[in-house]
N, C-alpha and C positions, 0 to 999 in steps of 0.2 A: 257694469256696461264699460268696455274699453272700445279706443280709438278703430282697431281693426274693424268691429263689428258695424260699424258706419259707412263702411265701404260701399258703395254702390247703392247704398240707403239714402243718406242725406246728402254726403259728399262724395270727391272724385278722391282717389288714393294720394296724390299729389296736394290737395286741399288739406286732407287730414293730417299728415305728414307735415305740414308747414304748421296746421294748428296745433299739433302735441311738441312741435320744438319749441313752441312759445312759451309752455309750462316746462319748469323744473321740478325733477322727481329725486325725491332722497332714494338713494341706491346702495348699495354695497352689502358688506365694508370692502374697502379695497384691500392693497396688501399690508397697510399696518393697521387693518384692523379697524377703522373710522369710518363713518358712513359719509357719502359727500353726494353732491348734487350735479343733477347731468341733464342733458334736454330731455324733453318725453320722447317716448317710438310710439308704433303703432300699437304696440303691443302692451302699453301701461292701461289703465284703467283712466277714466276720467274722473279729474280731479273732485274733492270733497267741497262742499262750500266752506266746512269749516274743520280745524286742525282736528279738535277732539270732539267731545260729547260736553263737557264744562265751556268752551267758546261757544258751542251752538246754544246752549240755554243762557248764555251770558248775553248774546246778542237777540236773543226773544224773549226776555223780561221772564227768565226761567223756564219758560217750554221747551223743550227739545224738539224741533221740529221733526216730523215724521217723515219716513222714509216713503213717498209717493209710488214708487216704482213696481210696486206689485199691488198697489189700492183698486187698480181697477178690476181685478180678479178678486178681491178681498171683498168685494163691495156687492150686493146686488144690483144690478144696472149698473156697473163701477163708471163707466164712462160719462153716461148721464150726472151721476154722482158728483163724480169732479168737475165736470162742466157748472153744475150748478153752485159748487162751493165756490169755485174761482169766480164766477160773475154776478153770485148773490148777496154780495155786502151790500147794505142799507141802512138808513136810520131807523133806532129800535123805535117800535111800536110805544104809544102815550102808556104809560103805567109798568114797562119793562125796565127797570134799572140795571146798566150795565155798570159791571167793577170799572176801576181804571186799567188800563192796559189792555181792556178786550174791545173785541169789536162784533157787532151784531152781525148774524151770516144765519138767515131759518132754514137752511139745507144743513146747517152743522146740528148736531143733536144736543138740546140743549138752549140752542140758539147763542151762545157765547164762545167765541175762538179767540184765541192770543194772537192768533196769525195776522199780522194786518194785510189787508187788499193787496195781492201781490203783482196785480195786474194794474196797469192804466194806460188810456185812449193814446196812441201816438207813441206808445213805450217803445215801439219797435218800426221800423222801415225796413218794407219789403223790396225786395230788388225789382219785383215785375210789376211794382206800383199799387200793391193790394193794399187798402187803408187798414191800416194798424188800431181797429178797434179791440176793445176790449174782447167780445165775443170771437174776433178771429183770432186773437192769441189766445184765450182760451181753448179753442178748438185746436189749435196747431199743438199745445201742451198737451191735450188729452191722447190727441193722436200719438204723439211721440211717446208719452207713460204707456201707453195701450203697447206700444212696439217694445218698450223695453221689457214689460212683464212676461211678453214674449216674442222673443228675437228671431225665434227660429219655427215662426207659425207658418210664414209664408212657403219656406221650404219643405213643410212637413205636410201643408196642401199639395204642393207639387209631388211630391212622393207619393201620397195618398192616391193621387190620380197614376201613378205607374202602377201601384199594386192592385187597385180595380181593375186592371187592364189584365194583368196577369192573373189575377182571380178568374175574371173573366174568360180568359183563354183554356185556363186550367177546368173549369167547368166546362167549357165547349167539346173540350178533348177528352174528359171523362165521361161525358155523355157518348160521346161516338165511338170510344174504347168499350163501353158498357155493352153498346149495340152491335159491336162488331164480336164482341167475346159472346154473348148469349144468342145471338141469331141462329146458329145450330140448333140450339134449346127450343128454342119459342118456334122455328119452322117446323120439326120433325113430327111426325106423325105417328103415334102409338096405336097399335090395334091388340087387342087380344083374341080376337077369330082367326082359325086356322085355315 
């Protein structure tokens, strides 16, 4: 996802230009053939949480964090699955041993997940005063990931309405043309008597 794709969806152009400029992006090579850092632009991709896979594994107990941007489409009832996964952390039931570094989540296959609970109550302050509960944060994250899976979905739906109007107009005009073209043949009378 690039900053430009968020224009009009989550922020204004000016806000996104300011947000992108806060991030240093490695670019180049320059005239001497060396890479350099520059302030981000709208055309740059959102920064990744880790510089490479090894850093991601190191920060997460050896497990590479999954890319959840397509998980909504990859799973059956993907939005419900992600919401349940984000809000479903709890203590393991009696008799269920948990290995060190794993957390119990009944919505994850096997029940043991290496990702610690990513959301906490009050973890974010909403500008409109909405309480920052785990449930509200999970809903927002799931909606954003759903949009990331298909950022063109809204535009596709608008285009589909236009296409349907064109198809309906074409069907009406085809029917009218058919009646106009065949009306002489349907209204003539043929007689074999003299």
